[in-house]
PDB file of N, CA, C and O in Angstrom:
ATOM      1  N   UNK A   1      -4.519 -91.933 -42.846  1.00  0.00           N
ATOM      2  CA  UNK A   1      -4.449 -91.109 -41.670  1.00  0.00           C
ATOM      3  C   UNK A   1      -3.934 -91.953 -40.508  1.00  0.00           C
ATOM      4  O   UNK A   1      -4.388 -93.079 -40.305  1.00  0.00           O
ATOM      5  N   UNK A   2      -3.003 -91.418 -39.759  1.00  0.00           N
ATOM      6  CA  UNK A   2      -2.388 -92.141 -38.641  1.00  0.00           C
ATOM      7  C   UNK A   2      -3.276 -92.070 -37.401  1.00  0.00           C
ATOM      8  O   UNK A   2      -3.996 -91.094 -37.187  1.00  0.00           O
ATOM      9  N   UNK A   3      -3.208 -93.122 -36.593  1.00  0.00           N
ATOM     10  CA  UNK A   3      -3.902 -93.142 -35.311  1.00  0.00           C
ATOM     11  C   UNK A   3      -2.941 -92.657 -34.237  1.00  0.00           C
ATOM     12  O   UNK A   3      -1.765 -93.020 -34.227  1.00  0.00           O
ATOM     13  N   UNK A   4      -3.457 -91.831 -33.334  1.00  0.00           N
ATOM     14  CA  UNK A   4      -2.643 -91.357 -32.213  1.00  0.00           C
ATOM     15  C   UNK A   4      -3.403 -91.563 -30.907  1.00  0.00           C
ATOM     16  O   UNK A   4      -4.615 -91.775 -30.890  1.00  0.00           O
ATOM     17  N   UNK A   5      -2.649 -91.493 -29.823  1.00  0.00           N
ATOM     18  CA  UNK A   5      -3.208 -91.609 -28.485  1.00  0.00           C
ATOM     19  C   UNK A   5      -2.628 -90.473 -27.652  1.00  0.00           C
ATOM     20  O   UNK A   5      -1.449 -90.145 -27.784  1.00  0.00           O
ATOM     21  N   UNK A   6      -3.438 -89.880 -26.808  1.00  0.00           N
ATOM     22  CA  UNK A   6      -2.987 -88.810 -25.919  1.00  0.00           C
ATOM     23  C   UNK A   6      -2.830 -89.371 -24.511  1.00  0.00           C
ATOM     24  O   UNK A   6      -3.744 -89.995 -23.973  1.00  0.00           O
ATOM     25  N   UNK A   7      -1.649 -89.140 -23.918  1.00  0.00           N
ATOM     26  CA  UNK A   7      -1.343 -89.625 -22.568  1.00  0.00           C
ATOM     27  C   UNK A   7      -1.066 -88.416 -21.688  1.00  0.00           C
ATOM     28  O   UNK A   7      -0.169 -87.625 -21.981  1.00  0.00           O
ATOM     29  N   UNK A   8      -1.830 -88.272 -20.614  1.00  0.00           N
ATOM     30  CA  UNK A   8      -1.652 -87.165 -19.677  1.00  0.00           C
ATOM     31  C   UNK A   8      -1.135 -87.707 -18.355  1.00  0.00           C
ATOM     32  O   UNK A   8      -1.673 -88.676 -17.818  1.00  0.00           O
ATOM     33  N   UNK A   9      -0.075 -87.071 -17.826  1.00  0.00           N
ATOM     34  CA  UNK A   9       0.553 -87.492 -16.582  1.00  0.00           C
ATOM     35  C   UNK A   9       0.712 -86.289 -15.666  1.00  0.00           C
ATOM     36  O   UNK A   9       1.075 -85.203 -16.118  1.00  0.00           O
ATOM     37  N   UNK A  10       0.443 -86.480 -14.382  1.00  0.00           N
ATOM     38  CA  UNK A  10       0.661 -85.432 -13.393  1.00  0.00           C
ATOM     39  C   UNK A  10       2.054 -85.603 -12.799  1.00  0.00           C
ATOM     40  O   UNK A  10       2.462 -86.720 -12.481  1.00  0.00           O
ATOM     41  N   UNK A  11       2.790 -84.489 -12.649  1.00  0.00           N
ATOM     42  CA  UNK A  11       4.119 -84.503 -12.038  1.00  0.00           C
ATOM     43  C   UNK A  11       4.065 -83.594 -10.813  1.00  0.00           C
ATOM     44  O   UNK A  11       3.675 -82.430 -10.911  1.00  0.00           O
ATOM     45  N   UNK A  12       4.461 -84.136  -9.653  1.00  0.00           N
ATOM     46  CA  UNK A  12       4.405 -83.375  -8.414  1.00  0.00           C
ATOM     47  C   UNK A  12       5.740 -83.273  -7.703  1.00  0.00           C
ATOM     48  O   UNK A  12       5.796 -82.933  -6.521  1.00  0.00           O
ATOM     49  N   UNK A  13       6.834 -83.573  -8.433  1.00  0.00           N
ATOM     50  CA  UNK A  13       8.175 -83.442  -7.866  1.00  0.00           C
ATOM     51  C   UNK A  13       9.182 -83.326  -9.005  1.00  0.00           C
ATOM     52  O   UNK A  13       8.908 -83.743 -10.130  1.00  0.00           O
ATOM     53  N   UNK A  14      10.328 -82.767  -8.712  1.00  0.00           N
ATOM     54  CA  UNK A  14      11.371 -82.638  -9.733  1.00  0.00           C
ATOM     55  C   UNK A  14      11.739 -84.028 -10.235  1.00  0.00           C
ATOM     56  O   UNK A  14      11.926 -84.951  -9.442  1.00  0.00           O
ATOM     57  N   UNK A  15      11.843 -84.177 -11.562  1.00  0.00           N
ATOM     58  CA  UNK A  15      12.137 -85.485 -12.143  1.00  0.00           C
ATOM     59  C   UNK A  15      12.493 -85.347 -13.622  1.00  0.00           C
ATOM     60  O   UNK A  15      12.361 -84.276 -14.214  1.00  0.00           O
ATOM     61  N   UNK A  16      12.945 -86.455 -14.199  1.00  0.00           N
ATOM     62  CA  UNK A  16      13.182 -86.531 -15.637  1.00  0.00           C
ATOM     63  C   UNK A  16      11.930 -87.099 -16.291  1.00  0.00           C
ATOM     64  O   UNK A  16      11.381 -88.101 -15.831  1.00  0.00           O
ATOM     65  N   UNK A  17      11.485 -86.463 -17.352  1.00  0.00           N
ATOM     66  CA  UNK A  17      10.327 -86.931 -18.108  1.00  0.00           C
ATOM     67  C   UNK A  17      10.839 -87.460 -19.434  1.00  0.00           C
ATOM     68  O   UNK A  17      11.541 -86.751 -20.155  1.00  0.00           O
ATOM     69  N   UNK A  18      10.497 -88.690 -19.761  1.00  0.00           N
ATOM     70  CA  UNK A  18      10.924 -89.308 -21.013  1.00  0.00           C
ATOM     71  C   UNK A  18       9.848 -89.112 -22.076  1.00  0.00           C
ATOM     72  O   UNK A  18       8.675 -89.402 -21.843  1.00  0.00           O
ATOM     73  N   UNK A  19      10.252 -88.621 -23.237  1.00  0.00           N
ATOM     74  CA  UNK A  19       9.305 -88.405 -24.328  1.00  0.00           C
ATOM     75  C   UNK A  19       8.847 -89.734 -24.937  1.00  0.00           C
ATOM     76  O   UNK A  19       7.725 -89.829 -25.434  1.00  0.00           O
ATOM     77  N   UNK A  20       9.693 -90.747 -24.902  1.00  0.00           N
ATOM     78  CA  UNK A  20       9.370 -92.109 -25.323  1.00  0.00           C
ATOM     79  C   UNK A  20       8.818 -92.206 -26.746  1.00  0.00           C
ATOM     80  O   UNK A  20       7.882 -92.962 -27.003  1.00  0.00           O
ATOM     81  N   UNK A  21       9.396 -91.444 -27.660  1.00  0.00           N
ATOM     82  CA  UNK A  21       9.009 -91.550 -29.069  1.00  0.00           C
ATOM     83  C   UNK A  21       7.721 -90.856 -29.434  1.00  0.00           C
ATOM     84  O   UNK A  21       7.086 -91.215 -30.426  1.00  0.00           O
ATOM     85  N   UNK A  22       7.319 -89.871 -28.656  1.00  0.00           N
ATOM     86  CA  UNK A  22       6.062 -89.176 -28.936  1.00  0.00           C
ATOM     87  C   UNK A  22       6.205 -88.247 -30.146  1.00  0.00           C
ATOM     88  O   UNK A  22       7.309 -87.883 -30.551  1.00  0.00           O
ATOM     89  N   UNK A  23       5.056 -87.881 -30.703  1.00  0.00           N
ATOM     90  CA  UNK A  23       5.018 -86.928 -31.806  1.00  0.00           C
ATOM     91  C   UNK A  23       5.004 -85.489 -31.298  1.00  0.00           C
ATOM     92  O   UNK A  23       5.474 -84.573 -31.974  1.00  0.00           O
ATOM     93  N   UNK A  24       4.453 -85.304 -30.092  1.00  0.00           N
ATOM     94  CA  UNK A  24       4.380 -83.974 -29.477  1.00  0.00           C
ATOM     95  C   UNK A  24       4.319 -84.143 -27.967  1.00  0.00           C
ATOM     96  O   UNK A  24       3.829 -85.153 -27.462  1.00  0.00           O
ATOM     97  N   UNK A  25       4.826 -83.136 -27.250  1.00  0.00           N
ATOM     98  CA  UNK A  25       4.786 -83.143 -25.794  1.00  0.00           C
ATOM     99  C   UNK A  25       4.519 -81.721 -25.319  1.00  0.00           C
ATOM    100  O   UNK A  25       5.058 -80.761 -25.870  1.00  0.00           O
ATOM    101  N   UNK A  26       3.678 -81.594 -24.290  1.00  0.00           N
ATOM    102  CA  UNK A  26       3.350 -80.291 -23.722  1.00  0.00           C
ATOM    103  C   UNK A  26       3.443 -80.371 -22.207  1.00  0.00           C
ATOM    104  O   UNK A  26       3.206 -81.419 -21.605  1.00  0.00           O
ATOM    105  N   UNK A  27       3.793 -79.244 -21.608  1.00  0.00           N
ATOM    106  CA  UNK A  27       3.918 -79.129 -20.162  1.00  0.00           C
ATOM    107  C   UNK A  27       2.998 -77.992 -19.722  1.00  0.00           C
ATOM    108  O   UNK A  27       3.227 -76.834 -20.073  1.00  0.00           O
ATOM    109  N   UNK A  28       1.961 -78.318 -18.958  1.00  0.00           N
ATOM    110  CA  UNK A  28       0.994 -77.326 -18.496  1.00  0.00           C
ATOM    111  C   UNK A  28       1.139 -77.118 -16.994  1.00  0.00           C
ATOM    112  O   UNK A  28       1.057 -78.065 -16.212  1.00  0.00           O
ATOM    113  N   UNK A  29       1.356 -75.854 -16.598  1.00  0.00           N
ATOM    114  CA  UNK A  29       1.423 -75.495 -15.177  1.00  0.00           C
ATOM    115  C   UNK A  29       0.125 -74.787 -14.799  1.00  0.00           C
ATOM    116  O   UNK A  29      -0.127 -73.670 -15.250  1.00  0.00           O
ATOM    117  N   UNK A  30      -0.702 -75.436 -13.968  1.00  0.00           N
ATOM    118  CA  UNK A  30      -1.935 -74.769 -13.553  1.00  0.00           C
ATOM    119  C   UNK A  30      -1.644 -73.573 -12.655  1.00  0.00           C
ATOM    120  O   UNK A  30      -0.582 -73.496 -12.037  1.00  0.00           O
ATOM    121  N   UNK A  31      -2.571 -72.662 -12.587  1.00  0.00           N
ATOM    122  CA  UNK A  31      -2.426 -71.496 -11.719  1.00  0.00           C
ATOM    123  C   UNK A  31      -2.598 -71.902 -10.258  1.00  0.00           C
ATOM    124  O   UNK A  31      -1.811 -71.517  -9.393  1.00  0.00           O
ATOM    125  N   UNK A  32      -3.652 -72.692 -10.002  1.00  0.00           N
ATOM    126  CA  UNK A  32      -3.932 -73.163  -8.644  1.00  0.00           C
ATOM    127  C   UNK A  32      -4.407 -74.607  -8.689  1.00  0.00           C
ATOM    128  O   UNK A  32      -4.808 -75.112  -9.737  1.00  0.00           O
ATOM    129  N   UNK A  33      -4.354 -75.260  -7.539  1.00  0.00           N
ATOM    130  CA  UNK A  33      -4.897 -76.598  -7.389  1.00  0.00           C
ATOM    131  C   UNK A  33      -6.420 -76.467  -7.326  1.00  0.00           C
ATOM    132  O   UNK A  33      -6.931 -75.732  -6.481  1.00  0.00           O
ATOM    133  N   UNK A  34      -7.163 -77.167  -8.207  1.00  0.00           N
ATOM    134  CA  UNK A  34      -8.624 -77.012  -8.211  1.00  0.00           C
ATOM    135  C   UNK A  34      -9.287 -77.551  -6.942  1.00  0.00           C
ATOM    136  O   UNK A  34     -10.427 -77.192  -6.646  1.00  0.00           O
ATOM    137  N   UNK A  35      -8.595 -78.401  -6.192  1.00  0.00           N
ATOM    138  CA  UNK A  35      -9.180 -78.992  -4.989  1.00  0.00           C
ATOM    139  C   UNK A  35      -9.098 -78.047  -3.797  1.00  0.00           C
ATOM    140  O   UNK A  35     -10.084 -77.860  -3.085  1.00  0.00           O
ATOM    141  N   UNK A  36      -7.926 -77.449  -3.575  1.00  0.00           N
ATOM    142  CA  UNK A  36      -7.758 -76.633  -2.373  1.00  0.00           C
ATOM    143  C   UNK A  36      -7.310 -75.196  -2.647  1.00  0.00           C
ATOM    144  O   UNK A  36      -6.986 -74.464  -1.711  1.00  0.00           O
ATOM    145  N   UNK A  37      -7.288 -74.789  -3.904  1.00  0.00           N
ATOM    146  CA  UNK A  37      -6.930 -73.422  -4.325  1.00  0.00           C
ATOM    147  C   UNK A  37      -5.497 -73.017  -3.987  1.00  0.00           C
ATOM    148  O   UNK A  37      -5.184 -71.826  -4.008  1.00  0.00           O
ATOM    149  N   UNK A  38      -4.615 -73.974  -3.677  1.00  0.00           N
ATOM    150  CA  UNK A  38      -3.208 -73.644  -3.419  1.00  0.00           C
ATOM    151  C   UNK A  38      -2.544 -73.236  -4.727  1.00  0.00           C
ATOM    152  O   UNK A  38      -2.788 -73.848  -5.767  1.00  0.00           O
ATOM    153  N   UNK A  39      -1.711 -72.213  -4.680  1.00  0.00           N
ATOM    154  CA  UNK A  39      -0.993 -71.742  -5.870  1.00  0.00           C
ATOM    155  C   UNK A  39       0.045 -72.776  -6.295  1.00  0.00           C
ATOM    156  O   UNK A  39       0.548 -73.540  -5.471  1.00  0.00           O
ATOM    157  N   UNK A  40       0.355 -72.791  -7.574  1.00  0.00           N
ATOM    158  CA  UNK A  40       1.401 -73.703  -8.057  1.00  0.00           C
ATOM    159  C   UNK A  40       2.769 -73.046  -7.924  1.00  0.00           C
ATOM    160  O   UNK A  40       2.924 -71.846  -8.155  1.00  0.00           O
ATOM    161  N   UNK A  41       3.758 -73.854  -7.548  1.00  0.00           N
ATOM    162  CA  UNK A  41       5.127 -73.355  -7.408  1.00  0.00           C
ATOM    163  C   UNK A  41       5.774 -73.158  -8.765  1.00  0.00           C
ATOM    164  O   UNK A  41       5.381 -73.793  -9.744  1.00  0.00           O
ATOM    165  N   UNK A  42       6.766 -72.280  -8.829  1.00  0.00           N
ATOM    166  CA  UNK A  42       7.523 -72.055 -10.057  1.00  0.00           C
ATOM    167  C   UNK A  42       8.192 -73.349 -10.496  1.00  0.00           C
ATOM    168  O   UNK A  42       8.628 -74.148  -9.668  1.00  0.00           O
ATOM    169  N   UNK A  43       8.268 -73.545 -11.815  1.00  0.00           N
ATOM    170  CA  UNK A  43       8.863 -74.753 -12.377  1.00  0.00           C
ATOM    171  C   UNK A  43       9.588 -74.399 -13.673  1.00  0.00           C
ATOM    172  O   UNK A  43       9.189 -73.489 -14.401  1.00  0.00           O
ATOM    173  N   UNK A  44      10.667 -75.145 -13.942  1.00  0.00           N
ATOM    174  CA  UNK A  44      11.395 -75.013 -15.208  1.00  0.00           C
ATOM    175  C   UNK A  44      11.449 -76.379 -15.873  1.00  0.00           C
ATOM    176  O   UNK A  44      11.581 -77.407 -15.209  1.00  0.00           O
ATOM    177  N   UNK A  45      11.344 -76.370 -17.202  1.00  0.00           N
ATOM    178  CA  UNK A  45      11.503 -77.576 -18.007  1.00  0.00           C
ATOM    179  C   UNK A  45      12.717 -77.350 -18.890  1.00  0.00           C
ATOM    180  O   UNK A  45      12.699 -76.485 -19.765  1.00  0.00           O
ATOM    181  N   UNK A  46      13.768 -78.121 -18.665  1.00  0.00           N
ATOM    182  CA  UNK A  46      15.044 -77.934 -19.368  1.00  0.00           C
ATOM    183  C   UNK A  46      15.509 -76.482 -19.317  1.00  0.00           C
ATOM    184  O   UNK A  46      16.032 -75.947 -20.295  1.00  0.00           O
ATOM    185  N   UNK A  47      15.308 -75.855 -18.156  1.00  0.00           N
ATOM    186  CA  UNK A  47      15.757 -74.479 -17.952  1.00  0.00           C
ATOM    187  C   UNK A  47      14.792 -73.408 -18.412  1.00  0.00           C
ATOM    188  O   UNK A  47      15.043 -72.221 -18.201  1.00  0.00           O
ATOM    189  N   UNK A  48      13.686 -73.803 -19.041  1.00  0.00           N
ATOM    190  CA  UNK A  48      12.696 -72.833 -19.516  1.00  0.00           C
ATOM    191  C   UNK A  48      11.622 -72.658 -18.444  1.00  0.00           C
ATOM    192  O   UNK A  48      10.936 -73.621 -18.104  1.00  0.00           O
ATOM    193  N   UNK A  49      11.462 -71.440 -17.903  1.00  0.00           N
ATOM    194  CA  UNK A  49      10.430 -71.234 -16.885  1.00  0.00           C
ATOM    195  C   UNK A  49       9.035 -71.310 -17.502  1.00  0.00           C
ATOM    196  O   UNK A  49       8.788 -70.770 -18.580  1.00  0.00           O
ATOM    197  N   UNK A  50       8.125 -71.993 -16.796  1.00  0.00           N
ATOM    198  CA  UNK A  50       6.735 -72.112 -17.244  1.00  0.00           C
ATOM    199  C   UNK A  50       5.888 -71.227 -16.331  1.00  0.00           C
ATOM    200  O   UNK A  50       5.792 -71.478 -15.130  1.00  0.00           O
ATOM    201  N   UNK A  51       5.287 -70.211 -16.893  1.00  0.00           N
ATOM    202  CA  UNK A  51       4.447 -69.300 -16.120  1.00  0.00           C
ATOM    203  C   UNK A  51       3.159 -70.008 -15.710  1.00  0.00           C
ATOM    204  O   UNK A  51       2.676 -70.888 -16.422  1.00  0.00           O
ATOM    205  N   UNK A  52       2.606 -69.623 -14.563  1.00  0.00           N
ATOM    206  CA  UNK A  52       1.346 -70.193 -14.094  1.00  0.00           C
ATOM    207  C   UNK A  52       0.251 -69.972 -15.132  1.00  0.00           C
ATOM    208  O   UNK A  52       0.094 -68.874 -15.665  1.00  0.00           O
ATOM    209  N   UNK A  53      -0.497 -71.027 -15.406  1.00  0.00           N
ATOM    210  CA  UNK A  53      -1.599 -70.944 -16.362  1.00  0.00           C
ATOM    211  C   UNK A  53      -1.188 -71.068 -17.815  1.00  0.00           C
ATOM    212  O   UNK A  53      -2.019 -70.869 -18.701  1.00  0.00           O
ATOM    213  N   UNK A  54       0.073 -71.393 -18.091  1.00  0.00           N
ATOM    214  CA  UNK A  54       0.524 -71.493 -19.478  1.00  0.00           C
ATOM    215  C   UNK A  54       1.025 -72.903 -19.804  1.00  0.00           C
ATOM    216  O   UNK A  54       1.238 -73.733 -18.921  1.00  0.00           O
ATOM    217  N   UNK A  55       1.203 -73.137 -21.096  1.00  0.00           N
ATOM    218  CA  UNK A  55       1.662 -74.425 -21.605  1.00  0.00           C
ATOM    219  C   UNK A  55       2.888 -74.219 -22.476  1.00  0.00           C
ATOM    220  O   UNK A  55       2.931 -73.312 -23.308  1.00  0.00           O
ATOM    221  N   UNK A  56       3.873 -75.063 -22.278  1.00  0.00           N
ATOM    222  CA  UNK A  56       5.089 -75.103 -23.107  1.00  0.00           C
ATOM    223  C   UNK A  56       4.975 -76.351 -23.969  1.00  0.00           C
ATOM    224  O   UNK A  56       4.905 -77.459 -23.438  1.00  0.00           O
ATOM    225  N   UNK A  57       4.954 -76.193 -25.295  1.00  0.00           N
ATOM    226  CA  UNK A  57       4.727 -77.312 -26.209  1.00  0.00           C
ATOM    227  C   UNK A  57       5.870 -77.496 -27.189  1.00  0.00           C
ATOM    228  O   UNK A  57       6.475 -76.531 -27.657  1.00  0.00           O
ATOM    229  N   UNK A  58       6.153 -78.762 -27.490  1.00  0.00           N
ATOM    230  CA  UNK A  58       7.181 -79.120 -28.462  1.00  0.00           C
ATOM    231  C   UNK A  58       6.574 -80.181 -29.368  1.00  0.00           C
ATOM    232  O   UNK A  58       6.059 -81.190 -28.885  1.00  0.00           O
ATOM    233  N   UNK A  59       6.630 -79.959 -30.683  1.00  0.00           N
ATOM    234  CA  UNK A  59       6.107 -80.973 -31.599  1.00  0.00           C
ATOM    235  C   UNK A  59       7.123 -81.272 -32.685  1.00  0.00           C
ATOM    236  O   UNK A  59       7.949 -80.431 -33.039  1.00  0.00           O
ATOM    237  N   UNK A  60       7.047 -82.465 -33.195  1.00  0.00           N
ATOM    238  CA  UNK A  60       7.981 -82.950 -34.206  1.00  0.00           C
ATOM    239  C   UNK A  60       7.405 -82.757 -35.605  1.00  0.00           C
ATOM    240  O   UNK A  60       6.202 -82.557 -35.774  1.00  0.00           O
ATOM    241  N   UNK A  61       8.283 -82.820 -36.603  1.00  0.00           N
ATOM    242  CA  UNK A  61       7.835 -82.829 -37.987  1.00  0.00           C
ATOM    243  C   UNK A  61       7.088 -84.130 -38.246  1.00  0.00           C
ATOM    244  O   UNK A  61       7.258 -85.102 -37.510  1.00  0.00           O
ATOM    245  N   UNK A  62       6.264 -84.152 -39.285  1.00  0.00           N
ATOM    246  CA  UNK A  62       5.509 -85.349 -39.628  1.00  0.00           C
ATOM    247  C   UNK A  62       6.473 -86.518 -39.829  1.00  0.00           C
ATOM    248  O   UNK A  62       7.437 -86.417 -40.587  1.00  0.00           O
ATOM    249  N   UNK A  63       6.203 -87.624 -39.142  1.00  0.00           N
ATOM    250  CA  UNK A  63       7.031 -88.813 -39.256  1.00  0.00           C
ATOM    251  C   UNK A  63       8.184 -88.882 -38.272  1.00  0.00           C
ATOM    252  O   UNK A  63       8.787 -89.944 -38.112  1.00  0.00           O
ATOM    253  N   UNK A  64       8.510 -87.774 -37.606  1.00  0.00           N
ATOM    254  CA  UNK A  64       9.598 -87.761 -36.625  1.00  0.00           C
ATOM    255  C   UNK A  64       9.062 -88.086 -35.236  1.00  0.00           C
ATOM    256  O   UNK A  64       7.879 -87.897 -34.953  1.00  0.00           O
ATOM    257  N   UNK A  65       9.955 -88.581 -34.372  1.00  0.00           N
ATOM    258  CA  UNK A  65       9.599 -88.914 -33.004  1.00  0.00           C
ATOM    259  C   UNK A  65      10.577 -88.263 -32.044  1.00  0.00           C
ATOM    260  O   UNK A  65      11.739 -88.038 -32.381  1.00  0.00           O
ATOM    261  N   UNK A  66      10.100 -87.966 -30.859  1.00  0.00           N
ATOM    262  CA  UNK A  66      10.894 -87.316 -29.823  1.00  0.00           C
ATOM    263  C   UNK A  66      11.318 -88.357 -28.785  1.00  0.00           C
ATOM    264  O   UNK A  66      10.471 -88.999 -28.164  1.00  0.00           O
ATOM    265  N   UNK A  67      12.623 -88.521 -28.601  1.00  0.00           N
ATOM    266  CA  UNK A  67      13.150 -89.440 -27.594  1.00  0.00           C
ATOM    267  C   UNK A  67      13.960 -88.672 -26.535  1.00  0.00           C
ATOM    268  O   UNK A  67      14.857 -89.233 -25.906  1.00  0.00           O
ATOM    269  N   UNK A  68      13.641 -87.412 -26.351  1.00  0.00           N
ATOM    270  CA  UNK A  68      14.353 -86.566 -25.394  1.00  0.00           C
ATOM    271  C   UNK A  68      14.017 -86.935 -23.955  1.00  0.00           C
ATOM    272  O   UNK A  68      13.016 -87.595 -23.676  1.00  0.00           O
ATOM    273  N   UNK A  69      14.889 -86.488 -23.050  1.00  0.00           N
ATOM    274  CA  UNK A  69      14.632 -86.530 -21.621  1.00  0.00           C
ATOM    275  C   UNK A  69      14.500 -85.083 -21.178  1.00  0.00           C
ATOM    276  O   UNK A  69      15.421 -84.286 -21.361  1.00  0.00           O
ATOM    277  N   UNK A  70      13.366 -84.744 -20.599  1.00  0.00           N
ATOM    278  CA  UNK A  70      13.114 -83.375 -20.170  1.00  0.00           C
ATOM    279  C   UNK A  70      13.302 -83.286 -18.659  1.00  0.00           C
ATOM    280  O   UNK A  70      12.704 -84.053 -17.905  1.00  0.00           O
ATOM    281  N   UNK A  71      14.132 -82.349 -18.226  1.00  0.00           N
ATOM    282  CA  UNK A  71      14.435 -82.159 -16.818  1.00  0.00           C
ATOM    283  C   UNK A  71      13.436 -81.171 -16.213  1.00  0.00           C
ATOM    284  O   UNK A  71      13.470 -79.980 -16.526  1.00  0.00           O
ATOM    285  N   UNK A  72      12.552 -81.665 -15.351  1.00  0.00           N
ATOM    286  CA  UNK A  72      11.557 -80.838 -14.678  1.00  0.00           C
ATOM    287  C   UNK A  72      12.083 -80.508 -13.286  1.00  0.00           C
ATOM    288  O   UNK A  72      12.364 -81.404 -12.490  1.00  0.00           O
ATOM    289  N   UNK A  73      12.213 -79.204 -12.999  1.00  0.00           N
ATOM    290  CA  UNK A  73      12.736 -78.763 -11.702  1.00  0.00           C
ATOM    291  C   UNK A  73      11.764 -77.760 -11.086  1.00  0.00           C
ATOM    292  O   UNK A  73      11.525 -76.685 -11.637  1.00  0.00           O
ATOM    293  N   UNK A  74      11.207 -78.133  -9.927  1.00  0.00           N
ATOM    294  CA  UNK A  74      10.371 -77.206  -9.173  1.00  0.00           C
ATOM    295  C   UNK A  74      11.272 -76.351  -8.298  1.00  0.00           C
ATOM    296  O   UNK A  74      12.239 -76.848  -7.720  1.00  0.00           O
ATOM    297  N   UNK A  75      10.954 -75.062  -8.201  1.00  0.00           N
ATOM    298  CA  UNK A  75      11.818 -74.110  -7.517  1.00  0.00           C
ATOM    299  C   UNK A  75      11.379 -73.812  -6.086  1.00  0.00           C
ATOM    300  O   UNK A  75      11.896 -72.887  -5.459  1.00  0.00           O
ATOM    301  N   UNK A  76      10.444 -74.579  -5.575  1.00  0.00           N
ATOM    302  CA  UNK A  76       9.999 -74.395  -4.199  1.00  0.00           C
ATOM    303  C   UNK A  76       9.066 -73.216  -4.052  1.00  0.00           C
ATOM    304  O   UNK A  76       8.795 -72.490  -5.009  1.00  0.00           O
ATOM    305  N   UNK A  77       8.584 -73.041  -2.851  1.00  0.00           N
ATOM    306  CA  UNK A  77       7.660 -71.951  -2.557  1.00  0.00           C
ATOM    307  C   UNK A  77       6.592 -72.428  -1.596  1.00  0.00           C
ATOM    308  O   UNK A  77       6.625 -73.564  -1.123  1.00  0.00           O
ATOM    309  N   UNK A  78       5.646 -71.552  -1.311  1.00  0.00           N
ATOM    310  CA  UNK A  78       4.588 -71.859  -0.356  1.00  0.00           C
ATOM    311  C   UNK A  78       3.449 -72.655  -0.985  1.00  0.00           C
ATOM    312  O   UNK A  78       2.586 -73.167  -0.272  1.00  0.00           O
ATOM    313  N   UNK A  79       3.438 -72.764  -2.315  1.00  0.00           N
ATOM    314  CA  UNK A  79       2.359 -73.460  -3.010  1.00  0.00           C
ATOM    315  C   UNK A  79       2.633 -74.948  -3.171  1.00  0.00           C
ATOM    316  O   UNK A  79       3.303 -75.564  -2.341  1.00  0.00           O
ATOM    317  N   UNK A  80       2.111 -75.511  -4.241  1.00  0.00           N
ATOM    318  CA  UNK A  80       2.257 -76.936  -4.522  1.00  0.00           C
ATOM    319  C   UNK A  80       3.014 -77.141  -5.825  1.00  0.00           C
ATOM    320  O   UNK A  80       2.901 -76.342  -6.754  1.00  0.00           O
ATOM    321  N   UNK A  81       3.788 -78.220  -5.883  1.00  0.00           N
ATOM    322  CA  UNK A  81       4.483 -78.599  -7.112  1.00  0.00           C
ATOM    323  C   UNK A  81       3.469 -79.298  -8.015  1.00  0.00           C
ATOM    324  O   UNK A  81       3.042 -80.416  -7.727  1.00  0.00           O
ATOM    325  N   UNK A  82       3.083 -78.631  -9.115  1.00  0.00           N
ATOM    326  CA  UNK A  82       2.058 -79.163 -10.011  1.00  0.00           C
ATOM    327  C   UNK A  82       2.438 -78.898 -11.463  1.00  0.00           C
ATOM    328  O   UNK A  82       2.720 -77.766 -11.853  1.00  0.00           O
ATOM    329  N   UNK A  83       2.439 -79.962 -12.246  1.00  0.00           N
ATOM    330  CA  UNK A  83       2.697 -79.849 -13.673  1.00  0.00           C
ATOM    331  C   UNK A  83       2.030 -81.025 -14.360  1.00  0.00           C
ATOM    332  O   UNK A  83       2.114 -82.158 -13.885  1.00  0.00           O
ATOM    333  N   UNK A  84       1.370 -80.762 -15.473  1.00  0.00           N
ATOM    334  CA  UNK A  84       0.780 -81.828 -16.271  1.00  0.00           C
ATOM    335  C   UNK A  84       1.594 -81.985 -17.540  1.00  0.00           C
ATOM    336  O   UNK A  84       1.933 -81.002 -18.199  1.00  0.00           O
ATOM    337  N   UNK A  85       1.906 -83.232 -17.880  1.00  0.00           N
ATOM    338  CA  UNK A  85       2.640 -83.546 -19.102  1.00  0.00           C
ATOM    339  C   UNK A  85       1.679 -84.266 -20.030  1.00  0.00           C
ATOM    340  O   UNK A  85       1.098 -85.285 -19.655  1.00  0.00           O
ATOM    341  N   UNK A  86       1.505 -83.742 -21.247  1.00  0.00           N
ATOM    342  CA  UNK A  86       0.620 -84.318 -22.236  1.00  0.00           C
ATOM    343  C   UNK A  86       1.454 -84.758 -23.431  1.00  0.00           C
ATOM    344  O   UNK A  86       2.115 -83.943 -24.075  1.00  0.00           O
ATOM    345  N   UNK A  87       1.415 -86.060 -23.721  1.00  0.00           N
ATOM    346  CA  UNK A  87       2.179 -86.610 -24.852  1.00  0.00           C
ATOM    347  C   UNK A  87       1.213 -87.156 -25.895  1.00  0.00           C
ATOM    348  O   UNK A  87       0.212 -87.782 -25.549  1.00  0.00           O
ATOM    349  N   UNK A  88       1.508 -86.921 -27.160  1.00  0.00           N
ATOM    350  CA  UNK A  88       0.750 -87.516 -28.255  1.00  0.00           C
ATOM    351  C   UNK A  88       1.645 -88.545 -28.908  1.00  0.00           C
ATOM    352  O   UNK A  88       2.724 -88.217 -29.402  1.00  0.00           O
ATOM    353  N   UNK A  89       1.198 -89.796 -28.909  1.00  0.00           N
ATOM    354  CA  UNK A  89       1.981 -90.894 -29.448  1.00  0.00           C
ATOM    355  C   UNK A  89       1.229 -91.586 -30.588  1.00  0.00           C
ATOM    356  O   UNK A  89       0.000 -91.644 -30.601  1.00  0.00           O
ATOM    357  N   UNK A  90       1.996 -92.104 -31.535  1.00  0.00           N
ATOM    358  CA  UNK A  90       1.397 -92.851 -32.641  1.00  0.00           C
ATOM    359  C   UNK A  90       1.009 -94.229 -32.159  1.00  0.00           C
ATOM    360  O   UNK A  90       1.709 -94.832 -31.345  1.00  0.00           O
ATOM    361  N   UNK A  91      -0.098 -94.723 -32.656  1.00  0.00           N
ATOM    362  CA  UNK A  91      -0.554 -96.084 -32.302  1.00  0.00           C
ATOM    363  C   UNK A  91       0.084 -97.092 -33.214  1.00  0.00           C
ATOM    364  O   UNK A  91      -0.168 -98.290 -33.083  1.00  0.00           O
TER     365      UNK A  91
END
């Protein structure tokens, strides 16, 4: 059985996210900021819109790794730019 590690990163501005050889990657857009209840702004990952409160996930076949660059673009608004990136990497 393989060992894996989960890495969670917060993204608060438009940027490129590197998969860095992960086995799986997910993008979670919260509905609101838990600290101040501000709504999250619309965001796209490689052109795919992520609805508030949902997760966009990509996983590889067993033994494969993802070396993609994902383009995260926030579309502005009155809320906050918030996105969590969760990567699963082999140890």
